[in-house]
N, C-alpha and C positions, 0 to 999 in steps of 0.2 A: 189591559191595553199596553202597559209598559213592556210586557213579555213579547209583544209583537214587534217591538223596536229592535234595530240592529244592536244597540247597546243602551244601557241604562246608566245615567249619571244622577247620583242622588246626593242630597244634602246630608251632612254628617248627623243631622237630627232626624232623618227619615226613619220610618218603620215599615216593615213589609210583612204580609201574612195572608193566609187564606182561611178566614174564619167561617166559611160557609157551612162546614159539617156541624158546627155548633148551633146552626139555626135550621137544620133539617134538609139542607141541599148540598150541592158540591160546586166547586168553582167551574163555571161554564165559560163560554166565550174564549176558549183556549187555555184556561187556567190549569187544567190537568195535563194537557198535551204539550203546551209550550214550556211548562215548568220542567217536564221530563227532558226536553231537548236543551234546556238551559243548565240544569244541575244534575241530570241523571235521574233514573226512575226511583231509586231508593231515597234520595234526599227530597225529591218531589213528593213522594208518599209521606215522608216525615212532615213536610209542610202542610199538605192537604189533609191528612188524617188526624193530626194533632191540633191544627189551627194555630200552631206556635207563631207568635210574632217575633220578628227579627229586627235588631237594630241595624244600622247601616254598616257597622264594622263586621258583624256576623254575615250579613248578606254579601258583602264584598269577599270575605274569606271563603264563603261557600261558592261564589261564582254567580250568584243570582243577579248581582249588579256588576257592572264593569268598572265603575269609577265612583269615588266619593270625594266631595269637596265641601268646605264650609259654605253655608248658604250664600254669603256675600260674594263668593268666588265662583258660583255655579255657571254664570254666563261665560266667564273667561274660560272655564274648563271645557264647556261645550264648544266654544270657538276653537280651542286648541285641538280637541279631539276631531272635530269635523274637518280640520285642515289636513289631516292625515288619515285617509280612508282605510289604511291597513290596520289601524287600531280598532276598527269596528268589527273585525272578524275574530274575536277571541273564541278559542275552543273550550269545550267542556274540560274542567279541571280533572286530571287523572287522580285516582284515589290516593296515590302516593304523595300528591301535593296538598291534600286536604290536611288541616290541622287535626291533631289527635282527637279532640272532642267531636269534631264533625265526622271523622273516620269511624268512630265508635257508633254514632247515630246511623251512619250510612250502612254499617254492617247489620244493625238491628232491623233495618227496613229492607234488606235485600231479600231476594226470592227464597233463600234458604230459611230465613228466620221470621218472615212477616206473619205467617199463620199463627205461630206461637205468640207473637206480640199482640195480634188481634184477638186471640182467645184469652190471653192473660194467664193461661194454664202453665204451671211449672216455673213461674217467674217470681223471684224474690221481690217483695213489695218495696223494700228500701233501695233497690238497685235502680240504675238508669232505666233499664227495661221495664221495671215495675212502675216507675213514674210515668213513662211514656204510655204503657198499657192503660194506666188509670186515666190519663188525659184522653186517650181514644175512647175509653168506655163511657165518658161523659157526653160524647157526641151522638148524633142520630145514627142508629144502627144501619138503616137502609142507605143512608147517604154514604156511610163508611164502606159498606159492602159494594155499592154501585161505583163509587169513586175508585176503589181498589181494582175492580174488574175492568173499568174503562181505561185505567192507566196501564194495566197488564196488556190488554188487547191493543190499545192505541200505540204503545211503544213500538210494536212490530209493523205498524202501517205508515205509509207516507203521511205527512202532516195534514194534507187536505182531507184524506179519508179518516184520520184520527179525530180531526175536528168535527166531522160529520157524526162519527160514533159518539163523541162527547155530547153533541147537541141532541141526538136522538134519544139518549137516556135521560137528559135533563128534563125533557117533557114529562117522562114518567115520574121522576123524583118530585117534581113540583105538584104532582097529583096526590102525594102521600099525606096521611094525617100528620106525620112528623114534620113535614114542610110547613103545613098550616100552623101547627103548634109553634114551631120555631119562629116563623115570620110574625105571627100574632103576638108573641111574647117579647119581641125586640124592644129593649129599653124599659120593659115593665117587670119581668120576672125571669127566673131561670126556667127554660123549657123542660117539660117532662116528656121524654120520648118513649114511645111504646113499640117502635119497630113496625109500624103500620103505615 
């Protein structure tokens, strides 16, 4: 829901993430498509495919949120921002403005490198790519495959059509054995995905 807003003002204690692939599904209701439009496809894939949780500082550096404030000052920050509508139209951060750590992640998830990252082949285990490939390999394979495809196709579509594409595939993903396993295991045990 936050991604549908003009801007996101977060507490300095907030955390953000897309944990869905860890329970056999992928983020629907705009999660895959609005994240692309907020931070770009590569960083959106990083968030969706790894399920990585971000603290407010990292979300701000990435451009996922527009503003951060101490919890006791949130209301004042919102009043300040809403009094100047021009601050609501922040643009996607150019790659050159991303901090080095996020630029490296962005490169690993770009179209040129994503297949290698998803397969894990030829990746040194102790490298950043190895750690990210391991994180992805613990997620539901069908959810990863479908989310990756929906994000690739949806990026090229107008938002309304991209959201429909996301919704149409969500119906199929909820019918998988992996989704049932993931949803049934929540809070009980680590799911064992079979790619079915």
